[in-house]
N, C-alpha and C positions, 0 to 999 in steps of 0.2 A: 393455533398450531403452526409451527414453523415448517416451511417446505424443506425437502431434503437438503442438508448442508453437510459437506465433507470438511472435517476439521483435523488439523495437525496440532499436537501439543509439543512444545519445546521447553524443557526445563531440565537443569542438570541434576535435580533431586528426584529419584524414583518415587518417593513417597508423594511428592507434590504432583507428579504426572498421574499417579493412580488417583489421588484425591480429585484432580481436575476432570479426569475421565469419569468419575462418579457424579460429579456436578453436571457434566454434559448429559449423562444418562438420565439423571433425576430431573434436571431443570430445562432441558432443551429438546423437547420432542421433535423428531425429525433430523436431528443432528447426529452424525456418526463420526467417531474418531477413526480416521484412516491411517494414522501414523503417529509415532512419537520419536522425539529426538532428545538427546542429552547434551548436545553442544551444537555450535554453529555448523561445523562440517557435516554432521549427520543431518541437520535440518536442510542444508542446501542440497545434499545428495538425495534425501527423501523427497524434497520438492521436485527434483528433476525426474523422479521415478513414480511419483504419486500425484494424482489430480486432487487438489483440495481447493475449497472455496475460502476457508478461513485458516489463518495461522495464529494460534494463541501462544505467544512467546514470552518467556521470562526475560526481563530486561538485564539481569545480571548473571548470565551464564559465563563460565570461564572461556577463555580463548580470545584471540585477537582478530579483528575484522574492521572494515571501514563501514560507517553507517550507509554510505552510498551503495555498498555491496548488498546490504539487506534489502534496500529498496529495489535494486535491479533484480536480485534473485527471486524476490517475492512479489514482483510487480503484478502478477496475474491473480493475486488473491487479497482478501481483506486481512490486514495485519492488526491484531489486537494485542497489546502489550500488557503483561501483568507484573506487578511489583508489590513489595511490602513498604516501599518508600514513596513519598509524594511531594518532594521538594521541587523547587523550580528547575534544578538540574536534571531531575528524573523526567519531568515533563518535557524539557527540551530534548533530551536523548530520545524519548519515545517519538516526538514529532520529527526528529531528524531521520528516524527509520521509515517515516511515512505511515505511522500507526494512526488508525482511525480513532482509537480510544486507548486510554491508560486505565487499567482496572486494578483495584485493590485486591490482593490475594485473599485477605481476610473476609471480604464480602462478595466474593466471586459468585457464590450460589444465588445471591439476590440480584445480580446485575448482568450475568453472562448472556442470558437469553435476549434481553433487550439490546445489549451491546452488539451482539451478532446481527440482529435485525437492522439496527441503525447503520452499522458498518457496511453490510451488504447493500442496503438501500443507497447509501452514499457512493459506494464503489460502482454500482451499476449505473447510477445517474451520471457519474463522472465519465464513464466510458461511452455514453450515448449522447 
């Protein structure tokens, strides 16, 4: 069983946000979705007003930003990136954001729980 984890979902598609929320409910006992964002501006505003441990963010949301801005704005939480694409460019972009893991949207239900645990474990060990 996972200890309590506060999670924010960021994806520009409402259907995906709802699906991910159901994955969290079904597969991640102890995790609670505390916010949703449909673009980077909403994500950064939400992060400033909500305490979260994990941000699960779509790699391909619309809008312009600098990768460093993602790292700075989300430095206090574990960043997990989800995408439908897994080429070297996608992996490099996720790493540039400071993501702990890149997750495949199509297999999220089978991988999210362990990815959260690994990410939180690494993020806590990195800060101590």
